[in-house]
C-alpha positions as CSV (number, residue, x, y, z in Angstrom):
1,M,12.0,-2.8,6.4
2,V,9.2,-0.2,5.9
3,G,5.7,-0.6,7.6
4,L,2.7,1.1,5.7
5,G,-0.7,1.2,6.7
6,A,-3.9,2.6,5.3
7,S,-7.6,2.1,5.2
8,A,-9.4,1.7,2.2
9,G,-9.6,5.2,1.1
10,G,-5.7,5.6,1.6
11,L,-4.8,3.5,-1.5
12,E,-4.2,6.5,-3.4
13,A,-1.7,8.2,-0.9
14,L,0.3,4.8,-0.6
15,E,0.3,4.5,-4.5
16,Q,1.6,8.3,-4.6
17,F,4.2,7.5,-1.9
18,L,5.5,4.5,-3.7
19,R,5.8,6.0,-6.9
20,Q,8.3,8.6,-5.2
21,V,10.7,5.8,-3.8
22,P,13.6,5.2,-6.0
23,A,14.2,1.8,-7.9
24,G,16.8,-0.2,-6.1
25,C,16.2,1.9,-2.7
26,G,17.4,-1.3,-0.8
27,M,14.1,-1.2,1.2
28,A,11.3,-3.8,1.9
29,F,7.8,-2.6,2.2
30,V,5.3,-4.5,4.2
31,I,1.9,-3.0,3.1
32,I,-1.3,-3.4,5.4
33,Q,-4.7,-2.4,4.4
34,H,-7.7,-2.1,6.8
35,L,-10.9,-3.0,5.1
36,D,-14.3,-3.6,6.4
37,P,-15.1,-7.6,6.5
38,T,-17.8,-7.1,4.0
39,H,-15.7,-5.1,1.6
40,K,-14.1,-6.8,-1.5
41,G,-10.2,-5.7,-1.6
42,I,-8.5,-4.7,-4.8
43,M,-5.0,-4.6,-3.4
44,A,-3.5,-7.6,-5.4
45,E,-5.0,-5.9,-8.6
46,L,-3.4,-2.4,-8.0
47,L,0.0,-3.9,-7.2
């Protein structure tokens, strides 16, 4: 299991990282995003 965290500005970096992970790598990822409580997140749409 791999934990990844980023602020709202780190989504592009997360995307770049995940694109480099080979399919079938056998790893599970937990992604945590820090947002201002008044900010609408778009993580679900991006995934």
